[in-house]
C-alpha positions in Angstrom: 23.8 12.5 25.7 26.0 9.9 24.8 25.6 7.2 21.5 23.9 4.9 24.0 21.2 7.5 25.3 21.0 8.8 21.5 20.0 5.1 20.4 17.6 4.6 23.1 15.8 8.6 22.4 15.6 7.3 18.5 14.0 4.0 19.3 11.7 5.2 22.2 10.4 8.2 19.2 9.9 5.6 16.9 12.5 6.9 14.3 13.0 3.5 11.9 16.4 2.5 12.1 17.0 2.8 8.8 17.2 6.6 8.7 20.4 6.3 10.9 23.4 4.9 11.9 25.3 5.2 15.1 28.0 2.8 14.3 29.8 4.8 11.5 29.8 3.5 7.7 28.2 4.5 4.3 24.8 3.1 4.7 22.0 4.3 2.1 20.3 7.5 2.4 21.1 7.6 6.5 22.6 10.1 8.7 25.7 9.0 10.8 27.1 8.8 14.0 30.9 7.6 13.4 33.7 7.8 15.8 36.9 7.5 14.4 40.6 6.9 15.7 41.6 9.9 16.2 39.3 10.4 18.6 37.1 13.1 16.9 33.2 12.4 16.1 31.7 12.9 12.6 28.2 13.9 11.8 27.5 13.2 8.4 24.8 12.0 5.7 25.0 9.1 3.4 24.3 9.9 0.4 24.9 6.8 -2.0 27.5 5.9 -0.1 29.0 9.3 0.0 29.4 11.0 3.5 27.9 14.5 2.4 27.1 17.7 5.1 30.2 16.7 7.2 31.0 18.0 10.9 33.4 17.7 13.5 33.2 17.2 17.0 36.0 16.8 19.6 33.3 15.9 22.0 30.5 12.7 22.3 27.5 14.7 23.6 28.1 17.9 21.2 28.2 15.3 18.2 25.0 13.5 19.5 22.8 16.8 20.0 24.0 18.1 16.3 23.1 14.4 15.3 19.4 15.1 16.0 19.1 18.8 13.9 19.0 17.2 10.2 16.2 14.5 11.4 14.6 16.9 12.8 14.9 19.1 9.8 15.1 16.7 6.8 12.5 14.0 7.8 10.2 16.1 9.4 10.4 14.4 12.9 8.7 16.0 16.2 11.2 15.3 18.3 11.1 17.9 21.6 14.3 19.2 22.7 16.3 17.1 25.9 
């Protein structure tokens, strides 16, 4: 799964767009997927403008797969495994 696939999947499952950002940044109280200039993928929870619980991935697919886990646990969405 890549970022585009992830965006389609989240939209299809009805996850509110204010619960996440797939373009990085520091939105309020949201899961974030960010790609850096150093060719790394970051997944973190943005809380009050600060990234917490950050994980770093070399592969986009791994980052996108991990991105779904906190949404399943923290927000209680029933998101089937892919």
